[in-house]
C-alpha positions, -999 to 999 in steps of 0.1 A, spaced: -561 -119 -9 -563 -134 -44 -581 -165 -55 -573 -186 -23 -598 -178 5 -572 -189 32 -560 -159 51 -522 -162 49 -515 -133 71 -543 -140 96 -535 -145 133 -510 -116 136 -533 -97 160 -511 -105 189 -483 -88 172 -503 -58 164 -505 -66 127 -540 -78 125 -548 -53 98 -526 -72 73 -550 -100 68 -568 -82 39 -536 -74 19 -535 -87 -17 -501 -103 -19 -496 -97 -56 -513 -64 -61 -480 -48 -71 -470 -77 -94 -501 -79 -116 -493 -77 -153 -504 -44 -168 -514 -44 -205 -492 -20 -224 -510 8 -242 -486 5 -272 -464 -22 -287 -438 3 -298 -404 -5 -284 -388 23 -264 -360 41 -283 -325 32 -272 -306 61 -257 -284 77 -282 -247 71 -277 -227 102 -271 -204 109 -299 -167 104 -290 -147 135 -299 -110 135 -309 -103 158 -279 -115 130 -256 -90 105 -270 -58 126 -264 -42 141 -234 -14 165 -226 18 147 -217 46 166 -199 82 168 -213 114 186 -206 131 198 -237 167 184 -241 177 215 -260 164 245 -240 156 226 -208 121 242 -206 91 221 -196 62 218 -221 33 196 -229 25 176 -261 -8 160 -271 -6 122 -270 -32 95 -279 -46 77 -249 -34 41 -249 -61 16 -259 -86 42 -269 -84 38 -307 -90 7 -328 -73 -3 -360 -98 -12 -388 -75 -20 -418 -40 -18 -432 -28 -4 -465 -4 -22 -488 25 -2 -475 17 -11 -439 -1 21 -429 -28 13 -403 -62 30 -405 -80 37 -372 -115 46 -360 -123 80 -346 -89 97 -352 -56 94 -370 -29 87 -344 -2 97 -369 -11 133 -361 3 129 -326 35 109 -334 58 140 -333 69 157 -301 79 193 -306 91 218 -281 70 250 -287 98 272 -272 128 262 -293 117 238 -321 134 207 -309 114 179 -324 115 141 -331 92 112 -334 77 103 -300 100 73 -295 131 92 -304 126 124 -285 139 111 -251 170 98 -269 183 131 -281 218 135 -269 236 165 -254 257 168 -285 226 167 -308 208 192 -285 237 217 -290 234 213 -328 196 219 -326 201 251 -306 226 263 -331 208 254 -363 171 252 -354 164 272 -323 183 302 -334 157 310 -360 127 292 -346 96 313 -337 81 301 -305 46 286 -308 15 284 -285 13 248 -273 -16 229 -289 -47 223 -270 -77 200 -277 -65 184 -310 -42 189 -340 -53 195 -376 -36 177 -404 -18 208 -414 -5 215 -379 6 179 -376 24 180 -410 43 211 -400 55 192 -369 67 164 -391 87 188 -413 103 203 -382 112 168 -369 127 160 -403 148 192 -402 159 182 -367 168 147 -379 191 162 -406 207 186 -381 212 158 -356 229 136 -382 207 105 -375 207 73 -395 191 71 -429 164 48 -415 152 74 -390 149 101 -416 132 76 -439 107 66 -412 98 103 -406 92 107 -444 71 75 -444 49 86 -416 45 121 -431 34 104 -464 9 83 -445 -3 115 -427 -9 132 -460 -29 101 -472 -51 105 -441 -56 142 -449 -66 133 -484 -91 108 -471 -106 134 -447 -113 159 -475 -150 162 -485 -158 158 -522 -178 186 -537 -165 213 -514 -148 244 -529 -112 236 -539 -115 199 -533 -99 187 -566 -70 211 -563 -64 203 -526 -66 165 -533 -41 168 -561 -17 189 -540 -20 165 -511 -14 135 -533 17 151 -549 32 159 -515 25 123 -503 44 110 -533 73 132 -525 76 120 -489 72 84 -498 98 86 -526 123 99 -500 112 72 -476 119 46 -503 153 60 -510 162 62 -473 152 26 -466 171 13 -496 202 31 -484 197 19 -448 191 -17 -459 227 -19 -471 244 -1 -443 224 -5 -410 217 -34 -388 182 -48 -378 158 -43 -362 153 -10 -381 126 14 -368 110 -15 -350 110 -37 -381 128 -69 -389 147 -75 -422 117 -91 -439 93 -63 -429 117 -37 -442 121 -56 -475 83 -58 -478 80 -21 -472 106 -14 -499 88 -37 -522 55 -20 -516 69 14 -522 89 3 -553 57 -11 -567 39 21 -561 65 40 -581 69 16 -609 100 -4 -600 84 -38 -605 117 -57 -609 129 -47 -574 95 -52 -559 91 -87 -573 127 -97 -563 122 -87 -527 87 -103 -525 100 -136 -539 127 -137 -512 101 -132 -485 79 -159 -499 109 -184 -499 120 -174 -464 117 -199 -436 116 -173 -409 93 -146 -423 59 -146 -405 28 -161 -420 10 -128 -418 38 -111 -437 39 -139 -463 1 -135 -468 6 -98 -475 35 -106 -498 14 -130 -518 -13 -103 -523 14 -78 -534 29 -104 -557 -4 -108 -575 -7 -70 -579 28 -68 -593 21 -96 -619 -11 -80 -629 6 -46 -634 36 -59 -655 
C-alpha cells in the first residue's frame, strides 16, 4: 500500500472487492531510472518533393476545344524567401515560374496562366491558323516540369502572344518571366559537373536576351498603355524599368526613374525602400 499503513481500499468485502486491500496505488507510477541519458533521436522529416506541390488542373482549349490538364502549383504550399533587384521572387522547394504557362498539348495554344482564359474567339482562330497548323502534339506533362520543358512553354506562349496581337506589356511580361526562369535554371546548376561553365554561360546569355526584350517592351508600353499593367501600378513598372536599365548600363534612365519614385507622395514605403537601395547601386556604378 505504500508508506501509509492505513488500508485505503479496505472494507470493500461486501462489494466483492475485498482482494483490493493489498494493492499498491502507485506501483505503475514509480519513477524508473533511465539506463542512458542519451536523448531519443527526433523522427526525420519526410522530404517534400516538387511533385507533391503541384497538381493537374483541367482546362478546355479555346482554340481546338479539347480538354486537357496542366500542372499548377498548389496554393499556399510554397514560401517566398527573398526578392531580387528586378522584383523576381525566390521560393523554397520549387520555382513556381516553371508552372506559369498553360499550353494545350494538342494544338499549341498557350499563354500565361492568368491570360489563358481570356483568349478570344478571334485570337483562337489566328492561333489555329498560325500555330496549330504546324504544332506537333505533345504528351501532357506528369509529375513535374524541368526548366527546359518550362522554357519551351514560355517560348510557345510568346509566339502565341505575337500571333494574337496582344499589347506590348503582355509580351514584355512573358519575356520578363522567361528571363527569371532562366536565372532559376542557372542557380540550379551544380558547379563542377561536366559542361557546367558552358551551360551557365549559355543560360546567362539567354536570360539577358529575354530581359532586354522585356525592358524594350515595358518602355514602349509605358508611353502607350494605361495602368495597372500586368498587375503593377505606374511606380512599380517604373522601378522595374529602372532595375533593368541599370542591369544593361543605362544609368541615366535608371536614376531618373528612381528619383521620381523617391519624390512621389503615393509610391509605397516598401517600393521606396527598394528604390533607395537601387539608387545607391546606381551611384556606386557611375
